[in-house]
N, C-alpha and C positions, 0 to 999 in steps of 0.2 A: 504493500500500500504506500502511495506517495505521501509526502508530508502534507500536501494540500488536502488529500483525501482523508488522512488521519484527523486533521483539524476539523473537517466537516463532520465526520462521524462523532467526534467528541462534543462538538457544538450541539448536534442533534440529541445525543445522550443527555447532555446537561439540560437542554430544554425540556426533555421528558421528565427528568428528575425535578425540575422546578415546577412543572405543571402538576406532577403528582403531589408535591408538598403543598401547593396552594389548594388543591382539592381536599387534601387531608385536613387542612386547618379551616376549611369552610369558606374560602374565598376563590375557589377555582373558577367560578362563573363571572368574577369581577373583570372589568376591562383593564388592560395593562397598557400603561403609557411610559415608554422609556424616558429617563431623565438624563440631562447632561452629566458626563463623567468628570473625574478629576485626574490627578496624576497617579492614582493608586490602581490596584487590580480589582477593586470593587466596582459593582454596577448597581444602579438603583432604578426602580420603576415605581410610578404612582399607580395604585390600584383604585379604580372608580367603582363604587358599589351603589346600592339602592339609595334613593333620596339624597343624592349628592355626597354620600359618605366617601371618604378617601383614606387610604393607608399607604405606607411605603413598604416596598418589597426590596430587601437587601440580598444581593448575590455576591458572595465572596468565595470563589472556588478554592478550597484548601491547597490543591495541588500547585497553584500558581505562586506559592510563597514558601520560603525556607522556614525551618522550625523557629518558634519563639524561644526565649531564654528560660530554661528550667530554673526554678528557685534553687539557690545554693550552688549553681554551676560556677566552676572557676573560670578564669579568663581563657585558658587554653581550650577548654571544652566549648566555651561560647564562640571563640574564633573558628574552631573546627566545624561548628554547626552552621556558620554562615552569618551574614550581615544582620539579619533580624535578631539573632541571639546576642551577638556582640553589642549591637546598638540598643538592645532591649526594646524592640518593637514587638507588637502583639501578633504580627504576621497575619493581620486581618481576621483573627479568630473571633467568631461570633460570640463565644462564651465570654470573651473579654468585654465586648460591647454590652452584653446583658448585665454583667456584674458591675461594670462602671456606671451604666445608666441607672441601675437601681440605687447605688450608693449616692449618686448625684441627686436623685429625686429625694432621697432621705434627708439631704441637707437643705431641702426647700428650693432646689434649682430645677430648671425645666429641661431635663433630658427626656427623650421619647420613651413612652411606655412600650414594652415589648409584648406583643400579643401572642406570638408563637415563634419558636426558634428550633432549628436543628443544627447545632454547632458542628457535628461531624460532617454534615453535607454543606455547611457554610451558607445557610439560608435563614432568613428571619422576616417576619412581618411586624412592623413597628408603627407607632403613632406618627401621623403626618402633622408636623408642626407648621406647615404652610410654606408660602413662597416669600415671606417677608425677610429675606436675607438682608443684612445691613448694607452690604456693598451696593446692590442694585437699588435699594431704597434711597440711599444717599445720592447715587447717580441720577435718580429721578427727581431729586429736589428736596428730600427730607433733610432736616437739620442734623449736622454731625454731632454736635456736643451732647444733646440729650441721649442719643444712642450710645455714644462712647461713655458717657457718665454711667449709664445703666450697665454697660459691659464691665466697667471698673467696679461698680457695686457688686456684681455677681462674682468677680474675682476676689473681692474682699471677703464675701461670705465663704467662698471656697478656702481662702487662706486662713480663716479663723477656725476652720474645722480640723480636728485631729485626724490625720489620714491613717487608716488601718494597714496592717501588713498584708491582709487578705481581704479582698472585696467579695461579698456574697449577696446575691439577689436572684430571685426567681429560680432557685435551685442550681444556680451556676456560681462557680468559685473561680477567682482569678487573683494571682499575686500582684501587689503593688510594689514593684521593685524600685530601687534607687536609680536615679540618673547619675551613675557613678563615673569614675575616672575613665574606664574603658569606653563606655557609651559616649562620653563627651569627647574622647579622643577620636572615635569613629566619626563623630559629627564634624570636628574641626578638620580632620584629614581629607574629607570630601573635597575641600578647596584645593589642596595641593595635588590631589589625584586627578581632578577633572578640569581645572582651569587650563592646564597646558594642552588638553585634548581639544578644547575650543580654540585656543590660541597656540598653535604649534611652534611659534617663535619662542615661546617660553620653555625653559628647561630647568627643572628643579632636581639637582643632584643630591646625593646622600647628605652632604654637609648642609645644603640649603634646607632640606627636610628636617634634619636634626635641629637646626636653628629655629625652624617653625615650631617644632615640638617644645623647645625651651621657652618660646613665647607663651605657650598656653599651659604649660605644666602647673605653675602656681595658681592660675585662674581655675583650671579644672579641679585642683585639690581643694580650693576654697569652696567652689560650687558643690562638690560632692560632700564636703563636711557640713554644709548648710542646706542639704536636701531635707525639707521639712514640711512641704505641702503637697496635696494632690495637684499634679500638673497636667492640665488638659493636653498640652504639647502642640496643639494646632489651633490656637485660640486667635482667630482673625475674622475679618468682616464677612468672609464668605462661608464661615462655619457658625455664624451667630444669627439667630432668627428673632425678629421683633414680635413680641406677643403682648400688645398693649392692653389686652383684657385681663392680664394677670397682674400681680402686685409685686413691688420691690424687685429683688434680684431674679425672681421667677419670670419677669418680663423678657428675659434673655434666654431664648431657646438654644440649647447646645447640641452640636453635631460633631461627628468624627473624633471622638475622644477615646477610642478603644486602645490607643497607644499610650495611655496615661502612665505616668511614673510618679514617684516621690522626688521632688526637685526643689531647687531654690525658687522662691516666689517671684523673682525677677524674670524667670524664663517666659511665663505666659504674658507678662506685660510687654516683653520684647516682641513676642509674636503678634500682639495686638497693635503695637505702636511702630513697629518696623515692618509694616504690611507690604509684602512684595507686589500685591495685585492692585493696590490703590494707594495714592499718596496720603500720608499722614504728615501734616505740616508741623514745623517746630512749635507753633502756638498750640495746636491740638495736643501734641505730645506733652507739653508743659502743663496744660489744663488737666490732662488725665493723671499725670504724676502727682500734681498738687492734690487732686481729689483722692488719690490713693493714700498719700501721706496724711491727709486730714482724717481719713477713716481709720488709719492705723497709727495713732499717736504712740503706740507701744514700741515702735521700731525706731532705729537710728536712721533718720532720713539721709544723712550724708553718706553713711556707709552703704545704705541700700542703693542710692543713686549711683555710686561708684560700681557696685555689683551689677546694677542694671546695664550700665554702659559696657562693662567688660563681658558679661554674658550676652548682651545684645550683639557685640562684635563677633563673638564666637558663633552665635546663632546666624548672623548674617553671612559669615564665611561658609557655614554649613549650607545655607540656602543657595548661595552663589554656586557652590559645588554641585548641588542637586540640579539647579537649572542648567548648568553646563552639561551635566549628564543627560538630562532630558532632551537637550538640543542635539548633542552629538550622538549619543547611543540610541535614543528613542525616536529621533527624527521629528522633534516637536519644536520648530524654530520660534514659535511664539514666546517661549520662555526666555530666549536670548533677548527679546525686546524689553523684558522686565529688569534686566541686569543693571542698567544705569540708575534706576531707583534704589536698588540695593547698595550700589557703590555710594550713592548720596547719603543713605542712612549710615553706612559704615564710616564715612568721613565725619559725621556728627559724633559718633562714639569716641573717636580718637582724641577728643579733648581730655579724656581721663588720663591722669599721669601713669596709671598702671598699664596703659596701652601704648606707652612710648616705644617699647620693644616691637610691637606689632607695626607701628608707624614706620620705624626704621627698617624692618624686614620688607615691608611693601615698597618703600623707597628704593631698596637695594635690588629687589627681584621682580617687581611688576611695574612696568613703565606707566606713567600717569595717564597716557592716552588710552590705556586699557582699563583704567579705573574710573570711568565716567560714562 
């Protein structure tokens, strides 16, 4: 059988498996509407039922991902298992989504309810939170500040909650692992691995890469030592849904949180305010940081701001690496068009004195014309 024929057969088999699951959970006759995808291996459909009822159908084929990180696995084991285990990604596991969603709802936050799930098959039917994603709402004319203020309010609620070692909900269990040194190293190293593949004129030899690692070693150690909150990990305007009929932090619907870890609280703020897909102005960034500090008088704002800039820089280097990979390896050039915004954010973070080694490394190894 040719590769093309094999792909067709697998697609047919997968479609039969999906149809059988939907029938089994009582929505087999509902109309299915494909939804736009993202950079992951997941796919979503909106299910339309009687009297205007809607649900979301999640399809995450387990075979498309490497294994997630087993609790207690050492670094060698994680590296051998592949990127998901080393980087502590959930590998799209539906049971991770179910457990995280239940815990978030228990904190008074708006994660979708899960109506039915088959984690082994990678299928689930979940609550439809609607089409009110922050990014398109703002693009259509909605005011930024009220939406971002609500997003900060939801983060504050999340950061005041004590994260458990194990998440449990609806009969599913999932470990909440630390965003530790190895995972953070995997994140930062995406930059030096993939930027030269987008720009072949760059060449990072062993000494250059060793110097890169030295830049990040103290920042990674500090972040790992201060991993203290449930970290959504992908907290940005295309994963947040406006739910104005709810109250307080529940007005912010949460999506795509299955890769959650225990991390430094600055991480999700960086995801929100260093948004690759839409510009967050310096004024809006300052507004959100001030709102966060006002709501958390218990923290050292100066230290937190420095941590936010340093982890923001690491996060931005991670995303630059990912977008280079999506462009070069996956043939998605639209991600290259987003790189100038990321470089702009990264330049903002370099004001922190702890990032002087990063500034020097970039000056020595990445020409300025490639950093804009």
